[in-house]
Phi, psi and omega in degrees: 000316186296324182293320181292320177298322175293322178293326178293320177295318179293323173296319179298314179298323179295315183292322185293311179292329180288331171288319174310318188274002177293122181292166179302142176071009177305319183295320179299323179289320182295327179298316178295315178301322181295316176306314184291329178292319184282325176225118184294128179296142182290156175272163174057037180263172171266117180265123175261125180230128180163210188259203188295341175296333169276319180307310187276357172273066184290335179254034185306319182303334179288333182280335184230066187301334178267008176245153179256119187233140171245118182263113184237042176271145175225122190300134177091356186289156177239170173300330179295326181284325177296321176290322183294319184263016192306315178304320177290316184293331181262019183268051182222181179235062180280164177258352179200146175235135180233129191243130168234108182194155183127333181294322184284335175304308180299313188298329178289333188210100182297339180263006179302131181276144185297327181301326179292317175294321180294319178296321177296320176296319177299324177294320178294313183301315180296329176292324173299312183295330179292331178261329182230078188295338189242346186288167175289129178228122186237145181235129179271125181309151175294122174285156179263082181294132177304324182292348185241034186296326178296349179252005177303321181302315178293321180291322178300316178299317182298314183302312182300316183286329178289315179302319175297324179287318181290333180293338179271353188260147177280144177056043184214148183214144174256114182269109186272106183257006188290316184292325179285350179261015182256160171265189181295340180269001183083016179266149176294128181283109183286344179282358175269002177246147170288187186304328179286355180058028182232305180270161195252159171276167175301329176298323177297310180297328176298320182286326174299320178304315185298326176286316184291324191309320178295342182267345185284127181276000000 
């Protein structure tokens, strides 16, 4: 009886600690894998990778009706997470990859230098290029969410440096959505955001679409 109890306790502890050690967003990645098993992802699609601005764009296909899109945004993710799960996120055969990520890197650490975020992006970009040397790879600029106004200076610097980096790359573009989200006075339009002043309304996504369309393959 004691041996059975000991074995049960060991199994319980093993299960507990195995669950505790799972990294952030592990379940999100498992959900993507489950989707792929249930429905084979299309080839030559446009692959969206990034954080909640993509995650919450659940009807993105309606905005680009003539495009085939795979949305692999997972809310709260940082560029560090994209690098960590790169093998899983790049396990497709796309003709184009569009990235929106970096905003949460700053939100997690208000003192984070822009150069660190830029290097994180460059690392992910190189991982993409190692697997897809020639496809189109685009980066959507970090949006200036009103709830994160204290972080705008670092975000603006990161946008500037990532734009300069992408300009030097082949088959790569920096897609700047910041200007279209401003009013005539150059202020960020708060009406494009939902109550949390972080995530966007359908009108916000409509404006993103107008900027993104020329870049979509």
